[in-house]
Each structure stands twice: as structure tokens, then as C-alpha cells.
C-alpha positions in Angstrom: 132.5 178.2 129.0 130.3 175.2 129.5 128.9 173.8 132.7 130.9 171.5 135.0 129.5 168.4 136.7 131.8 167.4 139.6 131.5 163.9 141.1 133.1 162.8 144.4 133.6 159.0 144.3 134.4 156.7 141.4 132.4 153.6 142.0 128.9 152.5 141.2 126.8 155.7 141.7 129.6 158.1 140.7 130.7 156.4 137.5 127.1 155.7 136.4 126.3 159.4 136.8 129.4 160.4 134.9 128.8 158.0 132.0 125.1 158.9 131.6 125.6 162.7 131.9 128.4 162.6 129.3 126.5 160.4 127.0 123.4 162.7 127.1 125.3 166.0 127.2 128.7 165.6 125.4 129.5 169.3 125.9 129.3 169.0 129.7 132.6 168.9 131.5 132.5 165.9 133.9 135.2 165.7 136.6 135.4 162.8 138.9 137.6 162.7 142.0 138.4 159.3 143.5 140.7 159.0 146.5 141.9 155.5 145.6 143.1 153.7 142.5 140.1 151.5 141.7 136.9 152.7 139.9 133.8 151.1 138.7 134.4 147.7 140.3 132.0 144.9 141.4 132.4 144.9 145.2 129.9 142.1 145.4 132.3 139.8 143.6 135.1 140.1 146.1 134.2 137.0 148.2 134.3 135.0 145.0 137.7 136.3 144.2 138.9 135.2 147.6 137.2 131.9 147.0 138.9 131.4 143.7 135.9 131.5 141.4 137.1 134.8 140.0 140.7 134.3 138.9 142.0 137.9 138.7 141.1 140.9 140.8 141.0 143.0 137.6 138.1 140.8 136.4 135.9 142.7 138.8 136.6 146.0 137.1 133.9 147.1 134.6 135.9 149.9 133.0 139.5 151.0 133.8 140.4 154.6 134.5 142.0 154.8 131.1 138.8 153.7 129.4 136.8 156.3 131.2 139.2 159.0 130.1 139.8 157.9 126.5 136.5 156.4 125.5 134.0 158.4 127.6 135.9 161.7 127.8 135.5 161.9 131.6 138.1 163.9 133.5 138.9 161.1 136.1 141.4 162.0 138.8 142.4 159.0 140.9 144.4 159.5 144.1 142.5 162.7 144.7 140.6 162.9 148.0 138.1 165.6 148.3 138.5 167.2 151.7 136.0 170.1 151.6 132.9 171.3 149.8 131.9 175.0 149.8 128.3 175.1 148.7 128.2 178.9 148.7 131.3 179.3 146.5 130.3 176.1 144.6 133.8 174.6 144.8 135.4 171.4 146.0 138.9 171.1 147.4 140.8 167.9 146.7 144.1 166.7 148.2 146.7 164.9 146.0 150.4 164.3 146.8 150.2 166.9 149.6 148.9 169.5 147.1 145.5 171.1 147.2 143.3 171.5 144.1 140.2 173.7 144.0 137.6 172.8 141.4 134.5 174.9 140.7 131.2 173.1 139.9 127.8 173.9 138.5 126.4 170.5 139.7 127.9 168.3 142.3 127.3 164.6 143.1 128.5 163.3 146.5 129.0 159.5 146.0 131.4 158.8 148.8 130.0 155.3 149.5 130.2 153.5 152.8 132.9 152.0 155.0 133.1 148.7 156.8 132.4 149.1 160.5 135.4 148.5 162.6 134.1 147.5 166.0 136.2 148.4 169.1 137.5 144.8 169.5 140.9 144.2 171.1 143.3 143.0 168.5 141.8 144.7 165.4 145.3 145.7 164.4 146.7 142.2 164.4 148.1 140.7 161.2 145.4 138.4 159.8 142.4 140.4 160.9 140.5 142.0 158.0 137.4 143.7 156.9 136.4 143.3 153.3 134.7 146.3 151.7 137.1 147.4 148.9 139.5 145.9 146.4 142.6 146.4 148.3 141.2 144.5 151.3 140.1 141.6 149.1 143.7 141.6 147.6 145.2 141.7 151.1 143.1 138.7 152.2 144.0 136.6 149.2 147.7 137.4 149.6 147.6 136.5 153.3 146.0 133.2 152.6 148.6 132.4 149.9 151.5 133.5 152.1 150.6 131.9 155.4 148.5 128.9 154.4 146.2 129.2 157.5 144.2 126.3 158.8 141.5 127.9 160.9 139.3 131.0 160.2 136.9 133.2 162.2 134.1 135.1 160.5 132.5 137.7 162.8 129.0 138.7 161.6 126.3 136.6 159.9 125.2 139.0 157.3 125.8 138.9 153.5 129.6 139.2 153.9 129.9 136.8 156.7 128.0 134.0 155.0 129.7 134.5 151.7 133.2 134.6 153.3 132.4 131.5 155.3 131.8 129.7 152.0 134.9 131.3 150.4 137.3 130.3 153.3 135.8 126.8 153.5 136.5 126.4 149.8 140.1 127.4 150.4 140.4 124.4 152.8 140.1 126.3 156.1 138.1 125.2 159.1 135.6 128.1 159.7 133.9 129.4 162.8 131.2 132.0 162.3 130.1 134.2 165.2 126.8 136.2 165.3 125.4 138.2 168.1 121.8 137.8 167.0 119.6 134.7 167.3 119.9 134.1 163.5 122.2 134.8 160.6 120.9 136.9 157.7 118.7 138.9 160.1 117.1 141.1 157.3 115.9 137.9 155.6 113.8 136.8 158.6 113.8 133.8 161.0 112.5 131.4 158.4 115.4 131.9 156.0 117.9 132.3 158.9 117.1 128.9 160.4 117.3 127.1 157.1 120.6 128.7 156.2 122.0 127.9 159.7 121.2 124.2 159.3 122.9 124.2 155.9 126.0 126.0 157.2 126.4 123.4 159.9 125.9 120.6 157.3 128.9 122.2 155.4 131.1 122.0 158.5 130.9 125.6 159.7 131.2 126.0 163.5 128.2 128.3 163.9 127.9 130.2 167.1 124.8 132.3 167.4 124.0 134.8 170.2 127.7 135.0 170.8 129.5 138.2 171.4 133.2 138.5 170.3 135.3 140.4 172.7 138.4 140.6 170.5 141.4 138.8 169.0 144.4 137.3 170.6 147.9 137.6 169.0 150.8 135.3 169.1 154.1 135.3 167.0 155.6 138.4 165.6 154.5 139.6 162.2 155.9 142.4 160.1 152.4 143.1 158.6 150.8 144.1 161.9 150.5 147.4 163.6 150.5 145.6 166.9 153.5 143.4 166.0 151.6 140.1 166.3 149.6 137.7 164.1 146.2 136.5 165.2 146.0 133.2 166.9 142.5 133.1 168.5 139.1 134.8 169.0 138.4 135.8 172.5 134.9 135.0 173.9 135.0 135.8 177.5 136.8 132.9 179.2 137.0 130.9 175.9 139.4 131.3 173.1 138.7 129.8 169.7 141.7 129.1 167.5 141.9 131.3 164.3 144.8 131.9 162.0 142.8 134.5 160.0 139.7 136.6 160.8 137.1 138.4 158.7 135.1 141.1 160.5 131.8 141.7 158.6 129.4 143.4 161.0 128.0 146.0 158.6 128.8 149.3 156.9 128.3 152.9 157.8 127.7 155.7 155.2 130.6 158.1 154.5 128.8 161.3 155.3 131.6 163.4 156.9 132.2 165.5 153.7 128.5 166.3 153.3 128.0 167.0 157.0 131.0 169.3 157.2 129.5 171.2 154.2 126.3 171.8 156.2 124.3 169.3 154.1 121.4 167.7 155.9 121.6 164.1 157.0 118.4 162.0 157.3 116.9 159.9 160.0 119.0 156.9 159.0 122.3 158.8 159.3 122.9 158.9 155.6 122.6 162.0 153.4 119.0 163.1 153.0 117.8 163.3 149.4 114.5 164.0 147.5 113.0 161.9 144.7 115.7 163.3 142.3 118.6 162.7 144.6 118.9 166.3 145.5 120.3 167.3 148.9 119.5 170.3 151.0 122.2 172.3 149.2 121.5 173.9 145.8 122.8 171.9 142.8 124.2 169.2 145.1 123.1 165.6 144.8 123.9 162.4 146.7 123.6 158.8 145.7 124.9 155.3 146.5 125.9 153.9 149.8 126.2 157.4 151.4 122.7 158.5 150.6 119.1 157.7 151.7 116.4 156.4 149.3 112.7 156.1 149.7 111.3 152.7 150.8 108.7 151.5 148.3 106.5 150.0 150.9 106.5 152.6 153.7 107.3 155.7 151.6 109.8 156.7 154.3 113.6 157.3 154.0 115.7 154.2 154.1 119.4 153.4 153.8 120.0 150.4 151.5 123.7 150.0 150.5 123.2 147.8 147.5 124.7 147.8 144.0 121.5 148.3 142.0 120.3 151.1 144.2 123.6 153.0 143.7 123.8 152.4 139.9 120.2 153.3 139.3 120.4 156.5 141.3 123.7 157.6 139.8 122.3 157.0 136.3 119.1 159.0 137.0 121.1 161.9 138.5 123.4 161.9 135.4 120.4 162.3 133.2 118.9 165.0 135.4 122.2 167.0 135.3 122.2 166.5 131.5 118.9 168.3 131.3 116.2 165.7 131.7 114.9 165.5 135.3 114.7 161.8 136.3 113.6 160.4 139.6 116.0 158.0 141.2 113.2 155.6 142.1 112.3 153.9 145.4 114.0 150.8 146.9 112.5 147.6 148.2 115.8 146.4 149.6 115.7 143.4 147.3 118.7 141.2 147.9 119.9 137.7 147.2 122.9 135.8 148.7 124.5 132.4 148.0 125.2 130.3 151.1 127.1 127.2 149.9 124.5 125.3 148.0 121.5 127.4 149.1 120.2 130.6 147.6 118.4 133.1 150.0 116.6 136.2 148.9 114.3 138.9 150.4 112.4 142.0 149.4 110.2 144.6 151.2 109.2 144.1 154.8 109.8 140.6 156.0 109.7 141.1 159.8 106.1 141.5 161.2 107.3 143.7 164.1 108.8 146.1 161.5 105.6 146.0 159.6 103.6 147.0 162.7 106.1 149.8 163.4 105.4 151.1 159.9 101.7 151.2 160.6 100.6 147.9 159.0 98.6 145.0 160.4 100.7 142.1 159.0 99.6 138.6 158.1 102.1 136.0 156.8 102.4 132.5 155.6 105.3 130.2 155.0 105.0 127.4 152.4 107.4 124.9 151.0 106.9 123.8 147.4 108.8 122.2 144.5 111.0 124.4 142.3 110.0 122.4 139.3 107.3 119.9 138.5 107.7 117.2 141.1 108.1 114.5 138.5 110.8 116.3 136.6 114.5 115.6 137.5 116.3 118.2 139.5 113.4 119.6 141.5 114.3 121.0 144.9 112.3 122.3 147.8 111.8 126.0 147.9 110.5 127.8 151.0 108.6 131.1 150.5 107.6 133.4 153.3 105.1 136.0 152.2 103.8 139.0 154.2 100.7 141.2 153.5 98.7 143.9 155.2 95.4 142.6 156.6 93.2 145.6 155.8 94.4 146.6 152.4 95.6 143.1 151.4 98.6 144.8 149.9 101.8 142.6 149.6 104.4 144.0 152.0 107.4 141.7 151.4 108.8 138.2 151.1 111.8 135.9 151.6 112.8 132.8 149.7 115.3 130.1 150.4 116.2 126.9 148.6 118.8 125.1 146.5 117.1 126.3 143.3 114.8 129.2 142.5 115.7 132.0 144.9 115.5 134.5 142.0 111.8 134.2 142.2 112.0 137.0 144.7 112.0 139.3 141.7 108.3 138.5 141.2 107.5 139.8 144.6 109.7 142.8 144.2 107.8 143.7 141.1 104.5 143.3 143.0 105.8 145.7 145.6 106.6 148.3 143.0 103.1 148.0 141.5 101.5 147.9 145.0 99.7 144.7 144.1 97.3 143.0 146.5 97.7 139.3 147.4 94.9 138.5 145.0 96.5 140.4 142.2 99.8 138.6 142.9 98.1 135.2 142.9 96.5 136.0 139.5 99.8 136.9 137.7 100.2 134.9 134.5 103.6 133.3 135.2 105.3 130.9 132.8 105.0 127.2 133.3 106.9 124.2 132.0 108.0 121.1 134.0 111.7 121.9 133.8 111.2 125.3 135.2 108.2 125.4 137.6 105.1 123.6 138.8 101.9 124.8 137.3 101.4 126.9 140.4 104.7 128.7 140.9 105.7 128.6 144.6 105.2 132.4 144.8 101.6 132.0 143.4 101.0 129.1 145.9 102.2 131.3 148.8 99.8 134.1 147.6 97.0 131.6 147.3 97.5 130.4 150.8 97.9 133.9 152.2 94.8 135.0 150.4 92.9 132.2 152.1 94.2 133.3 155.5 93.2 136.9 154.8 89.7 135.7 153.8 89.5 133.7 157.1 90.5 136.9 159.0 87.4 138.6 157.6 
């Protein structure tokens, strides 16, 4: 009998691992347990489904369960929730239709993902109050909007989901209020990006309320779809109530680690499953990847929790190759991210916040420059703001953020610099492409490096 690779979780990390392991080792038995119906879907596309840019929910699915079974020979079992892992006996126990299934494994990948945080607000059970972290939630939001034709919307949380959903709901014709407890939206992108995005949100008609704590939601008329019997009518802010016919709560996610923790597998300092450079956990032959697992920060070398799509896909693929017989490191993470905010693009990588850099042991120096996205004389050029951070002593690039109507993908240049541990001078000397329709002679990233290099020289 051949070896069996069991995977818990059928999205990015899990299905990447299944596909790679089967491709490299066709004789390997690959069994995937997924507690829901959806596998291998693009969660990042859900706001654009709600907005209407993506016509069908199925368009977000990369491969259907049938395709995994028939074309990739993966034993995929949807509607099977794994409820226990026995690392001594090397078995998992799954529940399906009130029946228990015990499956032995030679290798196990825990890819249980993350869940949207549900804060203890009053009225979270009202009809019209949603989180958005899986396909069923995206479908439920779209159906609610079609059925009730709401006029006002509340978005709680100014992170990726909050900003994207503010745009989506505005595009559906709703008047949107966005509530954020912190001084700025998109906090991981830094104050420079946050302030520019905030001004743009207000230009687009969003009622933006920063440093505002939501206490809960207030219900009104009866609704069959609510556990509390009412439909949302307002957001409660102490003595004030802001009208809202629908609400999206996007205050972050938390890793699904209960299965691993119950099995005695170590969690790391971030609260996610601790892993080594190959994605291995503290239990023999057990791996973890995706939104439930830690990764190594490329700048600090310390454990980090970065629930992003590429991190999950890349780690799953590497683990699949390792299980197939070729040990492959999952690779570090820079936390590189990009988000669309109406007509703006905002991006970040590495360490953007100077206080975070100091906590990591660096002496940060930063500059912020605004430059043209193309040659100034060429039609269509837009202003692009680049915030670049480096360490004073080593002059190593630590991180950056970018915001503008065009050119936010330039963050990839800095992400590459982080992976190569380039200094500011080395970044400045990169031979980047130039032509007037695409860039000035000095690309804005190079200009930022040039200015920061001068500041580092002054510091000497």
C-alpha cells in the first residue's frame, strides 16, 4: 500500500498542496477534507462580486470539486469536517451527515484557514448584518441587496475588506458610512497612505468616521432571516444612531487553530500554528499552511501571521512538493499587499511603521516623495506617492508604501529589494525600464531611494 497525504481544508493552501503533491508523485494517495461545499476559490474577488464587476459567484472558483476528482485524481470529500487529529495514531476523524470517518495518514497538512472576527456588538444577529470571509457570505450579501433594495449601508472597519466593500456598496447605489476605531484607515499601510485614501473616500461621498467606536446595531421591523427577529435599522454610537439598512463588519480575521491546538500542536507567538521553514509543525509528519499558520517575516526573521492569498498558495505548493519527496522551503513573507479604493491604488510591503521598525531592533529613516507615474509631458500621468523606510546603520531597505491613481504595483520592486536584502543605494541603482507612456526616466521608487540615500548620507 502506498503513502497517504491527508489535507484538512480545501482552499488556497490545501488545494495547492494537493495538486502539487499529486503531480509530482502520482502514486501518492491524496485525501482532502473540506467542511463546506466550496473549494479553490478567490476570496479576494468577493467584494467585486458584490459590486457587480464579477457576474457569477462561480466565476471565482478556479477548479470545481469534480475537476479535482476527475482531472487531478484527488480524493476530495466536501461536507466533511475534521473534528480531531491523533498525532500518535496518525489518524484524523471527520464528521459527515452525523457519521464519523477515521482516516489514517502518513503526512498531514492542516490548512484550516481563518475566520472573520465577530466582535461582541449588540445586534450582530440582526438580518442585514454580515461579515464577508467566505463564498456563502458573499452570496448572502448579494441576495440581501437584491431582495431588500437598501438605501444606506454601514461598514465597520477600515482595512482591506472595509475599503473594498465601501466601494462595492457605493457602486450599488447605497449611501455608505465607514467606521474605524483607529486614527487612519488601512493601518498596515501607514499614515501617509491612510490620509490620502481617506481624502479620496470622502471625495467619493463616503461618510468616514475615524476614531469612532461602534457599540452595536439597532433593529426595527420583523424579518424572517434574523436570529433576533429584526432587521437592522441603525448603527449605535453611544448617544448617536446612524441609519443603516445593511452592515458589513470587517474588523479582521483570526486563525482557525482549534484543531491543531486540541491535537497538542504548538502555536506560535502570533497565535497561529507555529511552523519551520518547510511548514512543519511540532508534531511529526504534520504541516500547516495558509491563514492558520505562521510564516517568517523577510525583514525581521521572526514569526509573522500574514493571511494573504499568495502566502497560502506558495506555502501549500512547497509542502506538496516536500511530501512528494523533494524538500522545499515555503519561503518568507514581506506582507506585500495592494488594495483598490475607488480610483486609487494603495500598496505596502515590509515594515512601514517606524515604531514597529524600532521594536524590531532597527534605527529607521524614512522619506515620502510625490512624483509622476509617467513622463510629465505624456498624457495620463498621475501623481504617485512613495513612502520608503530604511535602517540607518546598515542602509538596508525595510519597507515601503505607495498610493496613487496609477502605478501602485510598483510596490513589487521594493518587495523584491526586501527579498534580496538590498541597501538603499542598491535599490537606487536598479536598471528599471523607461519609456514616457510607462514611467519617468527616474521611476518614482528610484527617486524615493535617491532622496532617502541623501538623507542617510546627511545622517553620517
